[in-house]
N, C-alpha and C positions, 0 to 999 in steps of 0.2 A: 253404328259403325260396323264395318266389316261386310256389309251387304253390297249388292251390285249397284244400289242407288248412290253409293259414294263415288262411283266411277264417272268421271267427266272427261270427254275427249278434249285434248289440248288445242285442237284446231278444227275449223269447219272443213278443211281439206280431208282430215281423217274421217269425218262423218261421211263425206261424199264417197271416199274410197270404200268404207265399210258397206254403205248402201249399194255400191256397184258390185261388190262381191255377192250380196244376196240377190241382186237383180240378174246376175250372170248364171243363175241356175240353168243348166242344160240337162233336163231330165233324160236319164237312160235307165232302161229296165232290162235286166237279164232274166230270161225265162228258161227254166231247166226242167226237162222231163226226168222223172225218177229213174233210178238204175234198175237193172234186171231183177225180176222177182221170181220166187218159187211158185210153182203151180199149186193148185189145191187151196185149202182154207178159204175163208170168206174173203171177198175182194178187198174189203176195208182193212183187214188184218194181215194180208200177205207180206211176209218178210222178204228182204233182199237175198239173192243167192250169194255165195262166197265171192263169185266173180263180180256180181253186181256191187258188193261192198267195196271191192278193190277198184272198180271202175269209178264209183262215186268219189273215193279219195283222190284218185288220179285226175278226175274232172275238176275237183277243187283247186288242184295245183295249176291246171291249165287255165281256169278262169282267173285265178290270181295273176298269172303271168301275162295273159292277154288283155284283161279288162280291169284288173285291180280289185280291191276288196269293196263289197257293197256297204253302204251305210245302214241298210235295213235288209232283213231276210224274212220272207214269209213262206210258209209251207202249208200244203193241204194237211188235213188231219189223218190221212191214211198212213199206216205204219211205214209203207215203202217210201213215201215222200218225206216223212219225218226223219227216217233213217238216212236217206240220201242227203237231206239238208245238214244233218249232223256230221256226216262223213266228209262233206265238202270242206270242212274245217275253216269256214270263212266267217263264223260268228254264230251267235244264238239266233234261232229261228222263232218267230211268232207264229203260232198255229192258228190257221183260219179255215174253219170247216167249209166255207163257201168255195174254196179252191178245189175241193174233192170233185173230180170229174167235171170241172167247170168248162162251159162252152166258151167259144171265142168271145161272145158278147159279154159274158160274165167277167172274163179276164180284162176286156176293154173297160168295163165299168169299175172293176177293182183298181186298175191302173190309174184311171181318171181321178180316183179319190185318195191317192197316196199322199202322205205328208210331204212337206218341202225338204226332201233329201235328194241329192243329185243322183245317186246310184242305188237302185233297189233290185234285189234278186227274189224271184218267185219260183218255188218248186211245186210243180203241178203235174197234170196228166194229159195224154192224148185222148180223144182226137182234138180237144180244144186248143192245145198248144200249137199243133201243126196247122189247124185252121186259122189261128191268129197270124202265124207266120205267112201263110199263103195269102191272107187278106192284104197284107202290106207288101209282100214280095212273092209273087206267084212262081218265081224261079227257084225259091227255096226248096230244100229237100224235106221229105217226111222225117220227123224226129224219132229216132230210135231211142232205146233206153240210154241213160247217161249222156244226153246231148242237149243242146239248147241254142238259143239265139239271143242277141241283144238288139233292142231298138233304141235309137237316139232321136231326140226332137230338138228343134231350135225354137223353143218356147220357154216362157218364164214360169209356167205353172202346169202341174200335172193335169188340171182341168182341161187345158187346151189340147191335150194329146188325143182327145176323142174327135176333134175337128181338124186338127193339123196332121198331115201325113208325117211319118218319121222322116228325118233328114238323113238317116244312115241306119245300117243294119250290119250285123255280123253273126253268121251261123257257125257253130263249133261242135265238136264231139270229142270224146275221150281218145278216139283213135288218131286225132290230129287233123282230120279233115275239117276244113273251114272255108267259108266264103263270105264275101261282102259286096 
């Protein structure tokens, strides 16, 4: 008693409705470039500047208002990416070392293997992020610090994002510039 096995839908219609919700997954992935960093130190351990920290927090507000909160957040293991992910204020990030200086191909593979969550956010680095944007939308701008883009697909599984082109995109920055 008390487990989920005790739950029984009251009608076949409810079962169809619930299955329809799961089948309606429209994957969207928000890719964010880390905020401005301090020069010096080793590349992996560079911290954000004070301005970069403010930009990361402001970008989080912008993402929430434009795109909503993600269901999952992933970050490179570089200090600047982890700090950016935390300052976005959108939730706890899972650290993934393969996102450190990831190429566009690595980002495509990572995206293709995401779990079944509708909205995922990834904090990573250039040039891989800009290359991924240009691959799908050549008219997109290069990503400066504390900026990003979202890709949307009309597919039911992240696996299909490798073969199906995105059905929509939105580029944004902390300065308020955006396009789609």
